[in-house]
N, C-alpha and C positions, 0 to 999 in steps of 0.2 A: 768459930765453927760456922756460925750463921753466915758471916761474910764470905767464907770459902764456898758454901753451898750456893749463895747468890751468884758468885763469880762463875761457878760451874754451870749454873742454869742460864746465866746471861753473859756469855763470853764477849770479849771486846771486839773481836774481828767479825766482819760480816760472813766470811766463809765458815767460821766456827758456828755462828748462829744458824746459818742455813743447814749445815750438816746436822747440828743438834735437832733442828726442827724436823728434818727428814727422818732422823733416827726415832724421835719420839712418836711421830705419826706412824711410821712403820711398826714400832713396838706396840702401839695401841692396837693396830689392826692384827698383828700376829698374836697378841694375847687373846683378843676376841676370837680369832680363828681357832687357837689352841684350846681355849676353854670350851668353845662350841663343839669342836671335834671330840674332845674327851668326854663331854657330857653325852654326845650322841653315841660314842662308842660304848660308854658304860650302860646306857639304856639298851643298846642293841645286845650287849652281852647278857644283861639280865633277861631280856626277852628270849634269847636263845636258850638260856638255862631253864626258863619256864616252859618253853616248847619241848625241851628234852624231857623234863619231868612229866609233863602232861602226856607225852607220847608213851613213856614207860609205864605210867599209871594205867593208861587205857589198855596197853598190851597185857599187863598183869591182871587187870580186872577181867579181861577176856578169857583168862585161864581158870577163872573161879566159877564153879557151878554151885547152884543152890538146890539141895534136895527137898522133897516135899515136906520133910520134917523140919526144914529151916537150917539144916547143917550145911556148912560151906566146905566144898571139896576143891582142891587145887589140882588141875590136870598138869601132868608133866609134858614138857615140850623140848625141842632140840635146843632152844636158846634159854633153857631153864636156868643155867648158871648166870647168864647175863642178866636175866630178869630178877633172879634172887638177890643180886648185889644191891645192898642198901634198899631193900624192899620189905615192907611189913604188911601183913594181911590180918585184919581183925574181924572177929565175929562179935559185934557189939563192942564191949570193952576187952574181950578176951583175945589174945594174940594167937592166931592160927599158925602163923609162920613169921619168924623174925630172923634177921641175920646177926652175925657176930659184930657187935659195935660197942663203943664206950658207953658207960652208964648214963652220962649226960645226954648222949644221943638217943639212947633207949627211952629215957624219961620224956624227952621232947616228942618222940614219935608216939609214945603211949598217950600223951596229952592230946594228940590230934585225932585219936580214935573216936568216932561218933560225932565229930564236930562239923560234918558236912564238907563240901568242896572249898578248899582254901589253901593259900600259900603261907608258909611261915619260914622264918630264918633264924638260925642259931649263930650268933656272932662270936661268942666267947665260950669256951677257949678255941673252938673250931668254927671256921666259916663254912657252914653247911646250909643249904636251902632245901626245904621240905615241901611236898605237895600231897594233900589228902584228897582222895576221890571216893565218894560213896559207892558201895556195891548195891545195886537195886534188884529187887525181886518183885515183879509185877508193879513197878513204880514205887515200891516202898524200900527204904534203906535197911539192909540187913547186916551190912558190914562196911569196912573201910579199907581201902588200899592206900598205904603211905609209902612214898618213894622219896629218896634224898639224893642230892648230888653235892660233891665238894666244890666250893667256889674258888679254890686256890688257883686253878688254871686260868679262870676268867679274870681274877684279880691280878695275877701275874701279867696277863696280856694287857690289862688296863694300865698297870704300872709301867710296863715297857713302852706303851703308847704315850704315856705322859712324859717319861724321860726322853723319848724320841722327839716329841713335839717341842719340849723345852730346848733340847740340843739343836733341833732344826731352827728354832726361833733365834737362838744365840748365833748360830752360824750365818743365818740370813742377815741379822743385824750387823755382824762383823763385815760381811761382804758389802752390804749397803753403805756402811760407814766408809770403807775404803773407796768404793766406786763413787759415792756421792762427793766425798772430799776431793777426789781427783777431778771429777766433772766440774764441780763448782770452782776449783782452783783454775782449771783451764778456761772456764767461762769468764772469770773475773780478770784473767791476765790482760786482755785488751783494755779493760777499764783502768787497770793499774798503769799500763803503759801510756794510755792517753792522758791520764791525770798527771803522771810524771812529765810527759812531754809538754803538756800545757804549762806546768809550773816552770820548766826550763825556758820555754818560749817567753813567758811573761817577764823573765829576768834578763834574757840575753837577746832573743830574736822575736820582738813583739809583732813583727809583720808576718810571721809564719802562721799557717792555718791548716786544719785537717782536710778541708775541702769536701768534695762530694764523691769520694772513692766508694766503691761498692762495699757495703758492710751490712750486717744484720740490722733489722729495723731498730732495735733498741740502741745499738751502737751508733747507728746513723743519727738518731735523735740526740744522743749524748754528744757526738761530734758537732752537730749543728749548735747545740747549746754552748759547748766550749768555744766554738768559733765566735758565737755572738758575745760571749763573755770577753774573749780576747779583743773583739772589735770595740766593745765598750772601753776596755782598758786602753787600747791604742788611741781611741778618740779622746779619752781623758788626758793621756800623756801629751797628745798634740795640743789639746786645749791649754794645758799647763805651760807648754813651751811657747804657745802663742801669747799667753798672758805675760810670761816673763819677757818675751820680746817687746810686747807693747809697753810694759812698764819701763823697760830700758830705753825704748825710743822716746816715749812721752816725757820721761823725767830728765832726759839728757839736757834739754834746753833750759828749763828753770834751774837745774843744778849749775849749769854753766853760768847763768846770769847771777845767781847768788854768789858763786865763787869769784866772778869778776868784780862784783860790787864789794865783796869782802877784801879782796886784794887792794882795791883802790883806797878803801878806808885805812888799811894798814900801811900803805905805801908812803903817805905824807899827811901832814895835818890838813884838815879840811874845815871849811866854814860850817856854821850851824845849818845854813840852807843846804849845802852840799851833803852834810851828814843826814839831814832830814830826808833828802831825796834818795840817798843810798838806802836808808832804813826802810823807806817806803817801797823801794824796788825789791829789797830783800823780803819784806813782808808779803809783797805781791807774789814773789816767786814761791815762798812757802805756801801761800794760799793756793796757788796754782798746783803745786805738788800735792797738797792735801786733796784738792778736788779731783785730780787725776787718779790718785790712789783709791779714793772712795768710789769713784765711778767704776774703775776696773774691778775692784773687789765686789761691788754690788752686782755687777754683771756676772762675775764668776759665781757668786752665791745663787743667783737666779738660774744659772745653768746646771747647778748640781742636781736639780730634780729630774732632769732628762739627760739623755746621752748627748754631750756636746759634739759638734762637728761631724754630723752624719747626714747623708742625703740619699733618699730613695730615687735612684736615677730613672727607673722606669716610670714612676709617677711624675717626676719633673718633666721628662721628655714628652709624656702624654699631654701635660698641661701646656707646655710651650707649643706643641703642634696644634692643640685645640684653640689656642689664642691667635693663631695665624689668620691673616685676612683671606677670605674665600676667593678674592680676586687674584691673589698671588699664585705662585707655583704650588703644586701639590707636595705635601710633606708626608713622607713615609717613615715610620719609626719601627725599629726592631730592637728588642731588649729582652734579656732573660728575666724570669720572674723575680729572682733574687739578684739584684745588682745595686750594691750599697757602696757609696764613696765616703771616705772619711773626711769629708769637707762639708761645711754648712751649706744648705741648699741655696742661701742667698749668694754665696760666693760662686757656686757652680752656675747659677743663673747669670751672674754678671760675667762669668767667663764665656758662656755659650751665646749670650745675646749679641755681641758684636760679630761673632762668627756666623750666626744665623742671619743677621742683617746683611752681611756681605753675600751670603748664599742666595737670599731673596733678590738681591740687587742684580746678580749676574746669572742666576739660573734661567734656563729657557722654559722648562715645563715642570721640573721635578727636583725636589731636595730629599736626600736620604740621610737619616740619622740612625746610626747603628751603634749600640752599646754592647759591650761584652766584658766578662771578667777575664783578665789576661795577666798571668804571672803575678798574682797578688796585687794587682792594680785594676783599675777600671779604665777601659779605653772607649772613648766616644768619638766616632768618625762622622763628620758632617760633610757630605759631598753634594755637589750640584752638577747639572748637565750643561753648564755654561761654557764660555770660551776658555776657561782655565787661567792660570797665572802666567804672565809672560816670563820667559826664562831670565831676562835681565833684571827682574824684580825679586826673584826668590832669595837673593842674598840679603836684601835690605827690607824684606817684606814686614818684619816686626819692629822696625825702627820707628820711634814716635814721629808723627807728622808725615810719614811716607804714604803717598796715595798712588794708586795705579794710574789713574788718568785725572789730573787736576781739572780738566775741562769737561767732565762727564755730567755736570749739572748737580752733583751731589754736594750738599753743604757740610759734609763731615770734615773733621780736622786730621784724619789719618791716625787717630790715637786708639781706635778700637782694638786692633790686633795686638798692639803693644801693651795695652792695659790687660787684655785677656792673658797674655803670656806672663806678665808680671804677677797677676793674681794667682795663676797656676803655679809659678815658681814659689810664691809665698806659702802655698798650700802643700808643697812637696811634690808638685806635678810638673807638667810642661804642655805647651801647645806647639805642634810642628805641622809643616806642610807635607803631606804624604805624596809619594810619587804615583801618578795616575796617567792613563793614556788619554782620558777625556775628562773635561771639566776640572774642577778643583775639589780636593778633599783635605780638610784640616782634621788632625787627630788631637784630641784632648786626653792627656793621661793624668789620672788622679789616684791618690793612694786608696787602697781598698778599705772599706769601713767595717 
């Protein structure tokens, strides 16, 4: 039983918890309002009954005359029947006038004679309220007027108000439960869709993102956080693939050497010197493999503390532009505030450096670097206002050792653009020459981080 109550008060779903919280809050306020309203109504009804009693007692007292001998005389009036209802007139303890009433009512009215001005109430068996008003003669009390009123109508009204307030509270709580549940369900639907979409993307389409579409502030923050989480996941996956590739590449040579030495040992009998040399070579290969594995795993463990393979493009471009020589061409940088590539900043810098070197070499006065988020990728365009790339060089521009003019006095080997493209390909991107009407513009495409 206790567990069931706990489950009811602490439901599993957030929607149920929010609905329950709204209901409890509203119920507390409604109970306070209902209690306050009924207390106010009860006090007001009692005040009205007292006002009625006081008015009737004063009207009755006005019909009583005191003779010089101290005798009380009641004058007849047009409203005499109304005034005589539940009205007692006493001269001292003697009843001058009394209505027809139950014995218990008569006894209670008699007990009020000569007691001064006061209210009294008979609860059982009848709910009747009494009021005693002294009759004065030259400032001295000579008699008492007692009037009574049945409280049944007032109590009936109070009960009806209580039942009505309880019914209204239940009706409001039911309405709030329905409306709140619907509103919360509708409010949480985008969150459910986004979480489901993020889970699907993390399994099948890790490059998809929610982006910066117009959303309410809270959903926009959630979308940004989910995008950041997917970015980290994508970066970790790329890092794992890179680690696997590096392990495969680095271990291929020592494995081949060990295999070759083993085949030679098994192919024919060998002398002790040859066996010793083969064993030495195999041991060296094993040591090399151990060193490679330990180095790569140590690097991987060091990268766990931070997101691997990410680069803030805006910060990197600002640093590269700031490091340029003031004597060279002017460098202008344009980049959105959030522009993150899923490639380590060292790799991005090594890709951009030869392209910037070429731009500085051929630019007349200005270099423009423009970064943008484009179709789940980062595009960096490096342009200059120089003579541009000759048409006969565009097909072989990225071949190793290819130079535009071997006699231009530059001591480069023509490997910069080839290295930049190879690094970009290894990172899942590319480097291309864009079509322009003036100067030369190279576009670097990198995966979004």
